[in-house]
C-alpha positions as CSV (number, residue, x, y, z in Angstrom):
1,M,19.2,36.4,-46.9
2,K,19.7,32.8,-45.7
3,T,18.8,31.4,-49.1
4,L,21.5,33.6,-50.7
5,S,24.0,32.4,-48.4
6,K,23.2,28.8,-49.0
7,I,23.4,29.5,-52.9
8,A,26.7,31.1,-52.4
9,L,28.0,28.2,-50.2
10,V,26.8,25.6,-52.6
11,G,28.4,27.5,-55.5
12,L,31.7,27.7,-53.7
13,V,31.6,23.9,-52.6
14,S,30.8,23.2,-56.3
15,V,33.9,25.3,-57.7
16,A,36.2,23.7,-55.2
17,G,34.9,20.2,-56.4
18,F,35.7,21.1,-60.0
19,V,39.3,22.4,-59.0
20,G,39.7,19.1,-57.1
21,L,38.4,16.9,-60.0
22,G,40.8,19.0,-62.2
23,K,43.9,18.1,-60.1
24,L,42.7,14.5,-60.0
25,A,42.5,14.2,-63.8
26,S,45.9,15.7,-64.0
27,A,47.4,13.3,-61.7
28,Q,45.6,10.4,-63.7
29,Q,46.9,11.6,-67.0
30,A,50.5,11.9,-65.5
31,S,50.5,8.4,-64.3
32,Q,49.4,7.3,-67.8
33,T,52.6,8.7,-69.3
34,V,54.8,6.0,-67.5
35,T,57.2,4.5,-69.8
36,T,56.3,1.2,-71.3
37,A,58.7,-1.8,-71.2
38,P,61.6,-2.2,-73.7
39,Q,60.5,-3.7,-77.1
40,V,64.2,-4.7,-78.1
41,P,65.8,-7.7,-76.2
42,I,69.2,-7.3,-74.7
43,Q,70.6,-9.6,-77.2
44,Q,69.7,-7.8,-80.0
45,A,71.1,-4.6,-78.6
46,V,74.4,-6.5,-77.9
47,Q,74.5,-7.6,-81.5
48,T,73.8,-4.2,-82.9
49,A,76.6,-2.6,-80.6
50,E,79.2,-5.5,-81.5
51,A,78.4,-4.9,-85.4
52,T,78.5,-1.1,-84.8
53,L,81.9,-1.0,-82.7
54,K,83.3,-4.1,-84.5
55,G,84.2,-6.1,-81.5
56,K,82.9,-8.3,-78.7
57,A,80.7,-7.1,-75.9
58,T,81.9,-7.3,-72.3
59,R,78.9,-5.7,-70.5
60,A,75.6,-4.8,-71.1
61,E,72.6,-3.2,-69.1
62,L,69.3,-1.5,-69.2
63,I,69.0,2.0,-67.9
64,K,66.2,4.5,-67.7
65,E,67.0,7.9,-69.1
66,G,64.2,10.3,-68.5
67,N,61.3,8.5,-69.9
68,A,63.0,6.1,-72.2
69,F,65.0,2.9,-71.8
70,V,68.4,2.6,-73.2
71,Y,70.9,-0.4,-73.4
72,E,74.5,0.6,-72.6
73,V,76.7,-1.9,-74.2
74,E,80.4,-1.9,-73.6
75,V,82.7,-3.2,-76.5
76,D,86.4,-3.1,-76.3
77,R,86.8,0.2,-74.3
78,Q,83.9,1.7,-76.3
79,Q,80.3,2.2,-75.4
80,A,77.1,2.2,-77.6
81,A,73.8,3.5,-76.2
82,I,70.9,1.5,-78.0
83,D,67.4,2.5,-77.8
84,A,65.4,-0.1,-76.1
85,T,62.1,0.6,-78.1
86,S,63.5,0.8,-81.7
87,G,66.8,-0.8,-81.5
88,Q,68.8,1.8,-83.1
89,V,72.0,3.4,-82.0
90,I,71.7,6.5,-80.2
91,E,75.3,7.2,-79.8
92,T,78.8,5.7,-79.4
93,Y,81.7,7.0,-77.2
94,A,84.8,5.8,-75.6
95,S,84.7,4.1,-72.3
96,C,86.5,6.2,-69.5
97,I,88.8,3.8,-67.8
98,L,91.2,5.1,-65.2
């Protein structure tokens, strides 16, 4: 009877250990999905925005949206969002100035 209890206890501890390892593996995978640094220099993003919006940039900054980095560049009361990985224009829009 005691042997059966020991086997059950060892089995329970083993299952708990596997569950703990599963959680550890999930945490490690989540930490590996961290966004990489921007591949496009800010100067290139500014040049792209100026060419797209036909003007001179007055402000540029790097922001993080979700898991992606994006440059927001302001050109003559307009803004362009530039993908910091590919350098492509994501969108353009008018700046809200009050």
